[in-house]
C-alpha positions as CSV (number, residue, x, y, z in Angstrom):
1,M,14.9,18.3,-0.8
2,E,16.5,20.0,-3.8
3,K,20.0,19.7,-2.2
4,G,19.9,16.3,-0.6
5,E,21.5,13.1,-1.6
6,T,18.5,11.8,-3.5
7,A,18.5,15.0,-5.6
8,R,22.2,14.5,-6.4
9,V,21.3,11.2,-8.1
10,L,17.8,12.0,-9.3
11,S,18.6,15.4,-10.9
12,P,21.1,14.1,-13.6
13,F,18.8,11.2,-14.3
14,L,15.9,13.6,-15.0
15,D,18.2,15.9,-17.0
16,G,19.1,12.9,-19.2
17,M,15.4,12.2,-19.8
18,R,14.9,15.9,-20.7
19,D,17.9,15.8,-23.0
20,A,16.4,12.7,-24.7
21,G,13.2,14.7,-25.4
22,A,11.0,13.6,-22.6
23,S,8.7,16.0,-20.8
24,V,9.5,15.7,-17.1
25,E,7.6,17.1,-14.1
26,L,9.1,16.8,-10.6
27,F,6.9,16.6,-7.5
28,Y,7.9,16.2,-3.9
29,A,5.6,13.9,-1.9
30,K,6.3,16.0,1.3
31,R,5.1,19.2,-0.4
32,L,2.0,17.5,-1.8
33,D,0.6,16.9,1.7
34,V,-0.9,13.6,0.7
35,A,-3.4,12.2,3.2
36,P,-3.0,8.5,4.1
37,C,-5.2,6.0,2.3
38,T,-8.1,5.0,4.6
39,G,-8.3,1.5,3.1
40,E,-12.0,1.6,2.4
41,F,-11.6,0.8,-1.3
42,Y,-14.2,3.3,-2.4
43,C,-11.9,3.8,-5.4
44,W,-12.5,0.1,-6.3
45,D,-16.0,-0.7,-5.0
46,E,-18.1,2.4,-5.1
47,N,-16.5,4.6,-7.8
48,P,-13.7,2.7,-9.6
49,G,-10.8,5.0,-10.5
50,F,-11.7,7.8,-8.2
51,C,-10.6,8.5,-4.6
52,Y,-13.2,10.1,-2.3
53,Q,-10.4,12.1,-0.5
54,K,-10.1,15.4,-2.2
55,D,-6.6,16.5,-1.0
56,V,-5.2,19.0,-3.5
57,G,-1.9,17.2,-4.1
58,M,-3.3,13.9,-5.3
59,Q,-6.2,15.4,-7.1
60,M,-3.7,17.5,-9.1
61,L,-1.5,14.4,-9.7
62,Y,-4.1,11.8,-10.8
63,P,-4.6,13.3,-14.3
64,K,-0.8,13.7,-14.7
65,L,-0.2,10.1,-13.6
66,R,-2.8,8.8,-16.0
67,G,-1.1,10.6,-18.9
68,A,2.5,9.6,-17.9
69,D,4.4,6.8,-19.7
70,L,6.9,6.4,-16.9
71,L,6.7,6.9,-13.2
72,V,10.0,7.7,-11.5
73,L,10.2,7.4,-7.8
74,G,13.1,9.1,-6.1
75,A,13.4,7.8,-2.6
76,P,15.9,7.9,0.3
77,V,16.0,4.9,2.5
78,Y,14.3,5.8,5.8
79,I,13.7,2.3,7.2
80,P,12.2,1.7,4.7
81,L,10.5,4.9,3.2
82,P,9.6,8.4,4.2
83,G,6.0,8.4,5.4
84,E,5.0,10.9,2.7
85,M,6.3,8.6,0.0
86,Q,4.4,5.6,1.5
87,N,1.2,7.7,1.6
88,F,1.7,8.6,-2.1
89,L,2.2,4.9,-3.1
90,N,-0.9,3.8,-1.2
91,R,-2.9,6.5,-2.9
92,L,-2.1,5.1,-6.3
93,C,-4.9,2.6,-5.7
94,P,-7.5,4.5,-7.7
95,L,-5.3,4.1,-10.8
96,I,-5.5,0.3,-10.4
97,N,-8.2,-1.7,-12.0
98,P,-9.9,-3.8,-9.3
99,V,-10.1,-6.8,-11.5
100,R,-7.4,-9.2,-10.1
101,V,-5.8,-12.2,-11.7
102,W,-3.6,-15.0,-10.4
103,R,-0.2,-14.7,-12.0
104,D,3.2,-16.0,-11.0
105,G,1.9,-17.4,-7.8
106,R,0.3,-14.1,-6.7
107,T,-2.8,-12.0,-7.1
108,R,-2.1,-9.2,-9.5
109,A,-3.9,-6.4,-11.3
110,R,-3.3,-3.8,-14.0
111,F,-3.6,-0.1,-14.2
112,H,-6.9,1.1,-15.6
113,D,-7.0,1.4,-19.4
114,D,-6.7,5.2,-19.2
115,V,-3.4,5.0,-17.3
116,N,-0.4,5.1,-19.7
117,I,2.3,4.2,-17.2
118,R,4.3,1.2,-18.6
119,K,7.4,1.4,-16.5
120,I,8.2,2.3,-12.9
121,V,11.8,3.5,-12.2
122,L,13.1,3.7,-8.6
123,V,16.0,6.0,-8.0
124,G,17.0,5.0,-4.5
125,V,19.8,6.4,-2.3
126,C,21.1,5.2,1.1
127,G,23.7,6.5,3.5
128,W,24.7,3.0,4.5
129,W,27.6,1.5,2.5
130,E,26.0,-1.8,1.3
131,L,23.7,-2.0,-1.7
132,G,21.7,-4.5,0.4
133,N,20.4,-1.7,2.6
134,L,18.3,-0.6,-0.3
135,G,16.6,-4.1,-0.5
136,T,13.3,-3.2,1.1
137,V,12.8,-0.1,-1.0
138,V,13.6,-2.1,-4.1
139,R,11.2,-4.8,-3.1
140,I,8.4,-2.2,-2.6
141,G,9.1,-0.8,-6.1
142,E,9.3,-4.3,-7.7
143,E,6.1,-5.4,-6.0
144,L,4.2,-2.3,-7.0
145,A,5.3,-2.8,-10.7
146,K,4.4,-6.5,-10.6
147,D,1.0,-5.7,-8.9
148,V,0.1,-3.3,-11.8
149,S,1.8,-5.4,-14.5
150,V,4.5,-3.0,-15.7
151,E,8.2,-3.1,-16.0
152,F,10.5,-2.2,-13.1
153,V,14.0,-0.7,-13.2
154,S,16.1,0.6,-10.3
155,V,19.0,3.1,-10.1
156,L,20.6,2.7,-6.7
157,R,23.3,4.5,-4.8
158,P,24.4,3.3,-1.4
159,H,26.9,5.4,0.6
160,A,25.3,8.4,-1.0
161,Y,26.6,11.0,1.5
162,R,30.0,10.5,-0.1
163,L,28.8,12.2,-3.3
164,A,28.7,15.5,-1.5
165,R,32.1,14.9,0.0
166,G,34.0,13.9,-3.1
167,G,34.6,10.2,-2.4
168,E,33.5,6.8,-3.2
């Protein structure tokens, strides 16, 4: 994970944030061992804002996510995402206010008032040559940002394996 193609793009991005004075914490979805969302919407219907699953990784992350101004997602394209990353994204549901509105032709929501995230950044890499191969991952990030009413930005690198081999 620390030596892969995603890290080659993500690390300098995070270093730049640190150099600009940001406090940055890096977590790997795979190491967090995030359980899949069960889709019961307990976090919306029974106890809004809180997931009944008590897996250690997400319970540790929820307060950190609530306090973050920016959520950076580093993702390799694995048709379309690694399973652990998808589990993490699905488990963001407790941070979303269950009050939905119709906006831009779609049902949308917002983060709860105690969630500070105002922008989601996707740092996506792909081994394929064309930028279009990152399309599904970008759409996932864009839709998440639209669903929670925050700004979305992407930093994309197709043909990423060439970074390690010194070519473009």
